[in-house]
N, C-alpha and C positions, 0 to 999 in steps of 0.2 A: 594097266594095262586103258585104266582108262585117263591116265596124264598123256600115255600117250597117243590117246586120239582126239585129244584136245591141241597136243602142240601142232600134230597133221593136218588140222583143220585149220588152226594158225597161220600155217604155211603157203595156202590156196586150195587146199584141196576144197572140192564142193561142200556146200554142208549137206549134212542126211538128209534121204528123203522121210517124207511123214507120210502118212496114214490118218490120220488123220481121230484117229480111236478114242484119245481123252475129250476131245474136241466130240463128238458125240455126248459124251456123258456130259460135259459142262453144258453144251445146249439146255438137253434137257432138262439139267438144275435148274437154269437160268429162268426158262419157258414155266416151269409150273411155279419157281418162288414171285415170276412175274404176275403169272392168273391168278393164284391166291390172293398178292396185295389188291390185282384189281378184285377180286372178292371181297375181301376184307373192305378195304377203303371206296364199295361201290354201294356196299349197304345200306339201308334206312338208320333213322338212328332208334330205332324199337327195334327189340328181337324179334319179337310177332312179323311186322313188315318185312324186315331183313329173310327170315325162313319161306317167306311164301314169294323172294323177288327171281328173277330167274337168275340171278349170277349163281345163289344159294344151289337153286334145282342141280345146277354144272358143275356142282364141286364133284358130287360120287364119280358120274362117269368121265369125269377130266379125269378123277384121280387111278379110276379103275384102268383108262387109257396108258394113263404114267405108267403107271406098274407094267402091265403088257410090252410096254415099248421099252423099257428096261430093260425085260428079261429077253426080249428079241436081241436089242444092241449088244446084250452082254455075251449070248449068243451067236450073233451074225461073225461069219467068214471072214478076213480082213485076204488085201493080197498084198502081196509084196509090192516095194512099188520098184525095184530093179528088176525083177525077174518074171513079175506079173500072176505068179504061180499062188495059190491058197496056202497062208502059214496057217498055223495051229494054233488057235486059241487058247486053249488049255496043256499044259506041259508042265515040265519038272524044270525050271529058270533058274540060271544064278542068278542072283543077286549082286548087285554092281558097287552095292556098295559096302555088305558084310561079308562076301565073295564066300555064301552060304548057297545051298541049294535049298530047296525048300520041300524035299525031300516024298513027294507028292506030286501027280499030276493038278497045278490051279492054275484058275483063270490069268492074262497079263495083265487085268486089270487092278487086280487083286495086292493087298497089303503082303511085304513081305510077314514071315513067321517069325521071324528073328531079330533085324531093325526095324518093320514096320514102314517101312522107305515105299511108296510108288517107282515102279517101274516106269522108267522113262525111258528106254530103249530094247528093242529085242533082236534077236538075230533070227534069218530067214535058214530053215532046216534045205533047202534047196541050193541056193545058190553062195550060203555064208556069210554075207551082206548084211550092214546094219544099219537099221534103220529107227526113225525114231515112231511115238506111239502117239 
């Protein structure tokens, strides 16, 4: 099925629509790393001076906000780009790489239990169209 979809797309079909689910997590990760680099590189030469700097004092609240945003985005519903209906984030999905079901409801952002691959596409349960995560 995977090769058939690639062949169909290469014959001139339009590419799959995306809901940018992976982008949300990549953006959050890049923002966190950039902020932590700012804190580390913006610090003073002495640790006592660094501990009193505003950069160091912002680390705790920033990490708390980042964790809260991670859990919000993880549970945040997504809409199918084809029919605009809400798609379940947690379901028993079939891994396209190893062909095995997960056996229980798992988040679409989780890795496969069997082959540890991340899901790149999913299907809408309303219109049965495939879309990119």
